[in-house]
N, C-alpha and C positions, 0 to 999 in steps of 0.2 A: 327385498322380499318380502313378501306377502306375508304378516303372521298369519299363526295356525289358529282356526278356533276353536274350543275347548270342548271337551265333549263333555261335561258336567252340566246338568239342566241349572236351567237357573235360580238364586239361592233360595230356599223353603220351597220348592214343591220339588216332587215327583215323577223319575220314570216308572212307569208298569212296564217290567218286563215278564214273560207268558207266568212265571209263575205267584209275582206278585199281584197281575191281573187274576189268575184264579182264587187268590185270597180275596179280593175285592167284590169279584162276581160272587162268591160263594157268600161273605154279608151282604149285599145288596138282593141275593136268593131268601135272604131269612130275615132281612126288612120285609120285602116285600111279601114274602108267605104273611106275616106275622097283620101289619096294618088293611091287608085284603082281607084276611079273616073276620077283622071287625071290621066290616061293609069301606073300606076308605080307597077311591079311585085313584087314580095318576093323571098330573099335570106337570106341565114342565113348562117354560122361558127364557129366554136368551141373559146370556149372561152380562150384557150390557144393558143400564140401567141412567134414566136423569138422576145426576149428582142429585138434585133438590128433592129427590124421594129418601134420601137418607138424610141429608140435612132437617127434613122435617120432622124425623120424628123418632132416630136412631139413637141419639147420643153425641156430645161434642165432643167425647174423645175418641169415637170410632169413625166417626166423621174426620175429623182434622187432623189422627193420628195412621189412620188404618186402614184409610180406603187406597184402591189402586184409582186417583182421580185424574182426569187429563181431558181437554178441550178437543174438541174432532174438524176436521176440514168446515163443517158448517158453523163451528165457532159456538157448540153445543158443548156444556160441561157432562160430562158422560166419566160416570164408575161401574169398574165390575163387580161385580154384586159381594157386600160382604157376608150379607145374609139373607133368606128367605123369605121369609114376614112380610116385609114390605110388598116385597114382588105380588103375594098371594093377596093381598088386601089390595092392588093395585085393580090386579086382574077381578076380584069379586065387585069392589063397587063398580067397573066398566057393566059388568052384566048382570046386575042385584037382582034385574028385575027377571032375569032367565029360569034362577034356580029357584027349585025347592028345596026347603030347608027341614030336617038339618040337614047340612052341606059337608060329607067328610072329604079330606084332601089330601093327597101325599106325594111327597117330590124325592129325587135325590137329588138335587143337583151339585155341580161344582161352585167351590164360594172361595172366595181370593179376602186376606187383609193383608197391610204389612204392618207385620206385628214384631217384635223379638220373640224370636224363638227361642223352644226350650224345649223338656221331654213332655207330647202330648199335643202340642201347638207348634203348626207349620204355617206357611203364608199360604198354602192353599189346600183343600180338603173338600173331601166330599161328604155331605148331610141329609142324613134324612129327615124329613120334615113332615109332621104329622098335623092337621090342624080340623077341628071340627066347628062348625059356625051356625049360629042359629037357636043354639042355647042358653039360657044363662040360670045355669042349675047346676049345684055341686052333681049331678049326674053324668054333667058331660066332664066336668072335671075329674073324676072316680075313673072318668071309662078312657081318659086320657094317661091319666098315670097305671091303668090296668092295659093299655095297650103297648107303656114303656117298660113293664114289668114282663110282660109276655115275651118281649123282644130279647132283653135278657136273658129267659128262661130258655127259649127256642134259640138259643145260642149258645146253651149249655152249659148257664152260671146257674148255682143254688144261689137258696133266702141267705147264707151266711156269707155268700162271694160282695154281697153288695148291700147299700143302704139306701132308702127314700126319705130323702129330705123336704120337708114344707114347710112352709111361712105364707103369710100374707100380707101385700103391701098396705091395704085398710089398717092392719092391728098397729102397725109402723106408722102411718099417718097419725093415730091414732095417741102414738107415743109423744112423736113430735109435737102434737098439739099441748099434751100435758107438761114439758120441757119448754111451751110457748116459742118454739119454733117456726120462725117465716116460711114462705114455701122456699126460697133459694138457699135458705140455712137449712133447710130440712130435703133439698137435692143433694149438698154439699157433702151432710151427714149420711145419708146413704153411700154417694160414693165411698166415703170413707168406710166403710162397713161392710161394703163389695170386697176393698183390697185387703180386709183383717188379715186374713189368713197368709197376705201376699209379704207382710210386713212384719218389722220387730213389735216386741207389744207395748216398747216407750215408744215409735212412731206414731204407732197406733192413737195412744191416748194422746200423744201430744198434737195430732191434728187434732183429733175429737176438740181437745182445750180452745184450738184458737177459737170454736166460732161455742162452745157449751159453758166457756169459763169455768166456774167454780161450781156449774151443775155435773161437771163431767165424771169424778167418783159415782156419782148418784145414778146416773144415766149408765154408765157401765153395770155397775150393779144391779140395775132394772135390770135389761138388757140379755146379761149372762144368766137370767134367772127365770123358768119359767113360773115360779112362785111370785116372783116380785112383780114379773110383766102382768099376770092377770090380774095382782092384789091393785095395782095401780091402776090398770085399767075396766075392771069388774068383770067378775066370773060371767053377768049375763050381758057381757056387750055381744050383738048380731055377728059380728067378725070374728071373734073369740069359738062361740057356739057353732058358725059354719065349720071353722076347720076342726073341731072336733068331731063333729058331726061326717065331716071327709074322713076324718079315721077311722072313724066308727064304720064306715061303708065299706071302705078299702078293706080292714077287718073283716067283716059279713063275706068278703069275695075272695078272700080265704090270702091278703096280702099283709103281712106281716109283720115286716122290717120295714115300718115305716115311725120317723119321728118329726116334733116340731122343733124346728130350727129359727127361732127369732133372731139370729145373724144373717139369714139367707139373704140375699138381694135381690141375685141377677143383675147383668150388665147394661140392659138395656131400659128404656126409659118408657117405653109405649105398655108397660104390665101395670093392668089394674087391681089386680085380685089376687089371686093364690100362685104360689109361685113353687116350683120343686125344684132339687137336684137329684141325678142317683148320683150316687157315692163309692167310689172301691172301697173295699174296707183293707184290702189286702198291702201289708206292710211295705212293699216294693214297690207301692204305683197307689197309695193314699191319696183320693184327690177326686174332683168332681170328673164325671163321663159327661154329662149333657143333661140338660134341662129345659123347662119351659116354662108355662103360666096364664095367665088368663090376660086378653088384651080386647076387651070390649069397644075401646075406641079409637082405635086407628082408623077405623076410614073418614073420621074426621079430616085426615087432612088433606082427603079429597071433596070436600065439602056436602056428602054423604052423611045422613045420619046412623050413628053409632049401631053396631050390630053386636052381638055376643060371640065371643070368640076365642076360644082354648087350644093349647096346641106345644108342641114341644120339636127341636132339633135334637139330631144325637150324631156326631160329628163320625166319621171313621175312624181317623186316628187314635184317638182317646179310645174307643171298644177296640182297635187292635192290640192295642196295649194292653188292655185287660182278659185280653185269650191269649195275651202271649204269654204274661203271666204265670197263666193258669195251665197252659198248653193245649188248649184247646181251640187252638188255628188246627185245621185237617190238612193232611199228607197232603200235597200236591200230585194229582194224578191227572195224564196227557188225556183230552179230550179224545183223540186218535187212538183206536185199539187196533190198528193194523198196518204194518210197514209189507207193502208188496214191492218186490224186487225180481228185474229181469236180469237173467243172466248174461243175454245178448240182443243186438238191436234187433233181432229176427223174432224174439218173443215178445218183443216190447207192447202190440195190437195187443196178445193175450192179458199181459198182466192187465193193460186198461181196458178192458173189455171186462178182466174179473172186479177191477176196482170197484168201474162206473155200477154192474149189477151188484155189489155187496153195499154198496152207498145205496141204491134205492130198496135195499132190506133196511135202511135205516143204522147201516153200519160206517163210522168216520174213519176213511182209509187217506193214507198217504203212499202216494210213488215215490219209492226212488228212481230218479232221473239221470241218474250215473252210471258207469259200468264199475265200480271201483271192485277192488277184492271182497270175497263173501267177509272174509272177517271186518275188515272194515265199515261195510254196510252196517253187522250183528249191532257193529261198537257204534254208530249214529242211534242207529234205533234206542238201544237202552241209554245212552245220553241222554235222549229226547222221552225217557220213561213211555216208551209206546211197548204195549204189554205182549204185541203176536207180531212175527214174522213169516212171511212165505216166497219162497225164491221160485220162478217159474222160468222151466227150459221145457228140452223137449222133450221127457215123460210126461212131464204136468199137461204140455199141450195134445200130447197123442191120448194120454190116460183119463182128463178132467179130474183128476185126484191130487190133491197138494198135500206137502209136506205142511203145519201147521207148528209153527214152535211157541213154544211159551218162555220169553225170554226170563222169567221171572223164577223157573223153578226147573229149565232146559228139557220139560219133556216135549215131544214129538207125537202129533197124531195125523195120520193119510186121514184126509177128508173131501167130500167132494163138497161143490160152492155151495148147495144148501145147508150141506153139514157144517160148515163154516159160518154161518149166519148164527143158526142155531145155538153151537155150542158158543162165541162170543156174548151172547144175548143172555145167554145163561151161566155164563162166569160168574 
């Protein structure tokens, strides 16, 4: 006997039924509205990429443990993209001479990572990617944070609902130099710091001691105090001055929920300067929502000279958790406005004619193609959350007037075809 196939989706991915798809479309529309208001234009690419693209620059953990990588029939190693930044860098490198700078691009790709599932983290998600190329200044950094901030506001968030934490990889590099760390040791320390909030304080310190030994306590003390960090690096360091200017620029733009977090590292290896993350301040969902930073060297893996670049990626899963905690997800609304039902086969052409004319007027119409009982058809429309229903019978064919019933209020109106279209548009 043939084994029954499960109706469950693949582990870690999602099915989107109409109500879930409506929420996704709402989120995507807010994303597009926000970034396009800043002058960004949309691009896309295939979910399949050469595995070497990620092996070159993304980071060992993601490549070795988190990618869906396989060998295709042409013996090529292929990866389902785990992120979009390497893809857009590849696309820019290919047509660099054809673009005018600055170049503002965005996309909302589907991404895949084989990782341990937990709240806010699945094995696939959609992610808004926003990038600006060709500007090597804090003005571009401030714009990227402004876009991220505006997205949160457009989704209904208030300033006190989230916090923007920023750091600079160059500041961390200076700190590593002060503690006499080589490149390999610095890399390992960065990975430990990046996992600081995911492991116990004992495990965190023990991991640092493997590399820092007797310097561990001094390193932790310096890292966890802004004053100590600035003292050891020097108040006049260009890196610290640059970060202070960025915070001041954001404040002048009205973005005041920003703070310096010297433990913020971000997980990817390609960041070269400032990094940031948006944090949820709600006690029920206190976590990073999304982030980004500056990555000026990524084009070098394609044999091209470096190009200034800064951007961020905002995943749908964490943002939807944020919206759910604050009851900011809009109630589902069926895009269909009216359900038209024929009371007999002899009236079906009149139903189709009315439906077609209403569609030409810009009204979304669903026709009931059964001859069920009237009560069952009303029940079907109500279950689908369609607000209006019309039945077509002999009287309607003769008079060209139709009883439009509002299924939310039970109110009925007798209207002509033109009056139906006008009435629904103004409801």
